[in-house]
C-alpha positions in Angstrom: 107.0 118.8 -193.0 106.1 118.0 -196.6 102.6 118.6 -197.8 100.2 115.8 -197.1 96.6 115.1 -198.0 93.8 114.4 -195.5 90.3 113.2 -195.9 87.7 114.2 -193.3 84.7 111.9 -192.9 81.9 113.4 -190.9 78.2 114.0 -191.5 78.4 117.5 -189.9 78.9 119.5 -193.1 79.5 122.9 -191.4 82.2 121.3 -189.2 84.1 119.6 -192.0 83.9 122.5 -194.5 85.2 124.9 -191.9 88.0 122.5 -190.9 89.0 122.0 -194.6 89.0 125.7 -195.2 91.1 126.4 -192.1 93.6 123.6 -192.9 94.0 124.6 -196.5 94.8 128.2 -195.3 97.7 126.5 -193.4 98.9 124.6 -196.4 97.3 121.2 -195.8 95.6 119.6 -198.8 92.2 118.7 -197.3 89.1 117.1 -198.7 85.9 115.8 -197.0 83.1 113.3 -197.3 79.7 113.5 -195.6 79.0 109.8 -195.5 80.8 106.4 -195.4 79.9 105.5 -199.0 81.0 108.9 -200.3 84.3 108.5 -198.4 85.0 105.0 -199.8 84.3 106.3 -203.3 86.7 109.3 -202.9 89.4 106.9 -201.6 89.0 104.8 -204.7 89.5 107.9 -206.9 92.3 109.7 -205.0 95.0 108.8 -202.4 95.3 110.3 -199.0 98.0 110.3 -196.4 95.7 110.4 -193.3 92.0 110.1 -192.6 90.0 111.9 -189.9 86.9 109.9 -189.2 83.8 110.6 -187.0 82.6 107.5 -185.2 79.0 108.5 -185.0 77.4 108.9 -188.4 73.9 107.9 -189.7 73.8 105.0 -192.2 77.2 103.5 -192.4 78.9 104.1 -189.0 82.4 105.2 -188.5 83.3 101.7 -187.2 82.1 100.2 -190.5 84.1 102.7 -192.5 87.1 102.1 -190.3 86.9 98.3 -191.1 86.8 99.0 -194.8 89.7 101.4 -194.6 91.8 99.0 -192.6 91.0 96.1 -195.0 91.7 98.1 -198.2 94.3 100.5 -197.1 96.0 98.9 -194.0 98.9 101.4 -193.8 96.7 104.5 -193.9 96.6 106.1 -190.5 93.1 107.0 -189.2 92.4 109.5 -186.5 89.0 109.2 -184.9 86.9 112.1 -183.7 84.1 111.6 -181.2 81.6 113.6 -179.3 82.6 114.2 -175.6 82.6 110.9 -173.7 81.4 108.7 -176.6 84.3 106.3 -176.3 83.0 105.3 -172.8 84.9 104.9 -169.6 88.1 103.5 -171.3 89.1 106.8 -172.8 92.8 106.0 -172.5 92.5 103.1 -175.0 92.5 103.8 -178.7 89.9 101.9 -180.7 91.4 99.0 -182.6 93.1 100.2 -185.8 93.0 103.9 -185.0 96.2 105.9 -184.8 94.6 108.1 -182.2 91.5 110.0 -181.4 90.3 113.5 -180.6 87.2 114.7 -178.9 84.8 117.4 -180.3 85.1 120.3 -180.3 88.3 119.9 -182.2 91.2 122.1 -181.4 92.9 122.9 -184.7 96.4 123.0 -183.3 95.9 119.5 -181.7 94.4 118.2 -184.9 97.4 119.4 -187.0 99.9 117.9 -184.6 98.1 114.5 -184.5 97.8 114.5 -188.3 101.5 115.2 -188.7 102.4 112.5 -186.2 100.2 110.0 -188.1 101.7 110.9 -191.5 105.2 110.6 -190.0 104.5 107.2 -188.5 104.0 105.5 -191.9 
């Protein structure tokens, strides 16, 4: 698969910096933002092929960020990441506008597969 660029949006700095480092080691161009406003600013300055977004963040929630992404970049696939069980009982249903979701802790192999599927779907 051709190289693609991913933006991680999560307030857990240790998680996203580790993921970015591990993905770059595997040839994925990865960047991160620690808040919704920071992510929106980065998206205005650079283009991404896929976004990985945490639903639960302080300040601007993942749902709010998702609405902005879908309004401004409707074709951009978004993978949601959630804490265990935070999607509620209907875990088989993807939140509206999301390509798919993954639960924390994130399995790197699953993450890479989902990102590749998302990029290929556009």
